[in-house]
C-alpha positions, 0 to 999 in steps of 0.5 A, a space after each residue: 369241086 375245089 376246097 373252100 376256105 374259111 377262117 375266124 379273125 380276132 385279136 388275140 385269138 389263140 384259144 378260140 374254139 371256132 376251128 374245132 366247131 366249124 370243121 365238124 360242121 363242114 364234115 357233118 354237111 359233107 362240105 369240102 372246106 378248111 378253116 383256120 384262125 387268123 390273129 389280126 391286130 386292129 391296125 392291120 385290118 384294112 391291109 388283111 381285108 384287101 390281101 387275105 379276107 377278100 379271097 376267102 369264101 367266108 369268115 367269122 369275126 370276134 373281138 375287136 373287129 365286129 364293128 370295124 369290119 362293117 365299112 369294108 363290106 358291100 351289104 348287111 342283112 337286116 339283123 346286122 344292120 339293127 345290131 350294128 355288129 357283124 360276126 359272119 361274112 359271106 363272100 359270093 360273086 364278088 360281094 361281101 355280105 355281113 351277118 350277125 348270128 349271135 341272136 339266132 344262136 341264143 334263141 336256138 340254144 334256149 330252145 334246145 335247153 328247154 327254157 321257155 321265154 315266159 313269165 318274169 325274164 331277167 338279164 344280168 348285165 347290159 353289155 354287148 351280149 345282154 343287148 343281143 339277148 334283149 333285142 331277141 326277147 323284145 322282138 318276141 313281145 316278151 316283157 323283161 328286165 335288166 339287173 345291173 351294177 350301180 355304176 351301170 345304171 346310166 348305160 342300162 337306161 340308155 339301152 332301154 331307151 334304144 330298145 323301145 325306140 327301135 321296138 315301140 311295144 317293148 316292155 323293158 325295165 332295169 334295177 340293181 343286181 344286188 337288190 333282186 327281190 321276188 321269184 324269177 322265171 328265167 334268169 340269163 347271165 350276160 356278164 363275165 362274172 364266173 368266167 375262167 379263171 375266176 370260176 368261183 365268182 357268182 353274179 348274184 347271191 345264193 338266195 336270189 339264185 334259189 328263187 330262179 326256175 330256169 337259168 341260162 349262163 352265156 359263159 362257156 368256160 368253165 362249162 358249168 359256172 358257179 351260177 349253173 352249179 348252184 342253180 342245178 343244186 337248187 333243182 332249177 333247169 340250168 344251162 351253160 353257154 357252149 350251146 349258144 357258141 355252137 348254135 351261132 356257128 350253125 347259123 353261120 353255115 346256113 348263111 354260107 352254104 345252106 347246110 342243115 343239121 338235126 338237133 341230135 347232131 348239134 347236141 353231140 357236137 356240144 358235148 364234143 366241144 365241151 370235151 375239147 375245151 376240157 383238154 
């Protein structure tokens, strides 16, 4: 059987973890495949799609191409259509089909961390990552709220309207991130606050973190953000975003070749990916 060819595209893309993670997943599944990173500037996307991407068996997509790639594809799965975003493409029988694996990756990561989506659920931020998480929570008929900066109130309001329009029974609200009161069962950070190199920053105050039972931070660099460290110090269950990065890659492989993995294998890969990031 001939070697299959895969890649991740983005711009810039110099420090991506995707090759490390996907090569390991291919090896675990016994699939003969190579995987590389391709830096494609936005103005080069059309030419590279024609000359390079169509010849691959599949590829992953990161910023800034998640929406721009859509017009070139032959089909989208239901979630990619709902989100209007694609991070995985499968080329098969002359047809390019787009998927978004971030939503399922988020849910699998939450489940693997032992964080139940129950009680008072709060998402910090209202950008693209927050949107993905919010839809998945709404689809599971769980009420939740956004906590945002004052300048993002208008954006949060529009996102809430969009969610309730697409999911009529969704229970969603929003408030200000610096005015969080009461206890929170599940806190999810979908902001970039605390990301390398600003590792000492926290999206909310210590007193608010102290009232959170479970904390999930989508940031994976650093492996433990200041938010995660503080939550653990308080006795909360807290997890960083490396697990989501790995699990969304797992879902991509399920679309590409139907590969299945057990939790122990993925837990080990998360630890190895963390060690690789530290290098």
